[in-house]
N, C-alpha and C positions, 0 to 999 in steps of 0.2 A: 293696104297696098304691099309693105313688104313682110306680110304677116301670113304665117301657115300655123293651122293648127289641126291635130289628128287626134281623135278620141274613139277610143274602143270600152264599151263597158258589157259586162257578161253576168249572168246568173244563171246556175243550175237549178234542177227542180227542187222546190220546197226551200228556194232561198237559202241554200245550204252554202254556197260560195258566191260570193260577189267579187269580182273584179274590175279594175280600171286603169287603162294605159292611155297617158296622155303625153303627146308630143307636141311642143309648141316651138316655133322659129320664127324671129322677127328679126328685124335690121341687123343688130349685131350680138344676138341673143338666142340661144337653144337651151331648152328645158325639155327634160325626159322624166316622166313620173310614173311610177306603178304603185297602185294601192291594192290590197286584198284582204278579205275577211273570210275566215272559213266557219264550218256550222256553228251557231251558237254565239259567233263572235268571239271564239276560243282564241283565234290567234288573228291578230291584225298588223299588217307590214305596209310599210311605206318605203320605197326607193325613189331619190330624185336626184337627179343629175343637172347641172345648170353650168353653162358655158356662157358667158359674154365677153366681150370685148377683151381685156387682157386677165381675166378671172375665170378660175374653175372651182365648181362646189360639187361635192359629192356627198348626198345623206341617205343613212339606212336608219330607219326607225321600225322597232317592232314590239309586240306585245303578247304575251300568251294568255291561258285562259285564266280568267277572273284577275287580270292584271297583277299576277305573281311576279312577273318578271318583265322588266321595261328595259330596252336598250337604244342606243342612239350612237351613230358612228358618224363622224362628219370629217370630211377631208375638203381642205379648202387652198387653193394655190391662185394667187394673185401676181402680179408683175413680178416683184422680188421678194414675196413672201409665201412662206408654206405652213399652213396649220393643219394638224390633226388632231380630232377628238373623239375620245370614246367615253361613254357615260352609260351606267346600267345600273339599275336597280331591282331585288328579289323581292320575293313575297312579303307584304305588310312592310314595306320599306325597312325591311331588317339590314339591310346591307346597301349601300350607296358608295359607287366608287366612279372617279372621273380622272382620265389620263388625257394629259395635252400636251402635244409637242409642237413647239413654235419655231420655225427658222425664218428669219429676215435677213436682208442684206448681210450684217456682219453680225448678227445677234442668234443665239439659239436656246431656246427655253423648254425645260421640259417638267413636267407638274404632274404629281399624282397626289389623288386626295382619297381616303377612304374613310366608312363609318359603319360600325355593325350595329346590331340590335340594341335600340333603346339608347345609342351614343354611347355605348362601353367603350367604343374604341375608335378614336380620332386620330388619323394619320395625314401628314402634309409631307412629300418630298417634293422640294423645287431644285433644280439645278440651273445656272444661267450662265453663259459665257457668251460674251460681247467683246467687242475689239480687243482690249488688253484687259479685261474682268472675267475673272472665274468665281 
């Protein structure tokens, strides 16, 4: 009834490139997604945008050859809340990092976490500021 879906898929010669674009719109929700993969699965990417009633979400995920690098960027904005998150990992999981920023009504939170190869370095930085707290 109140649903709309639009999908495009393509592939070039020899399956070197595969792509998918999807747009979905139902009652109070809108979703937009792009997925792609190049030759031999060297690069995989996913972009997703979602907007429903009082919420907005934006997500990017990617991976390069052999899974050496994984990245995720997520932005979420709902009624009185805003969240921004970045995560990535390099080859063999040698480095993991997460950056998160969250801002809701009278609260602000900022968080960074990192770890290098073999867990040699672990770090966490957190800043929180709410009404009368810092």
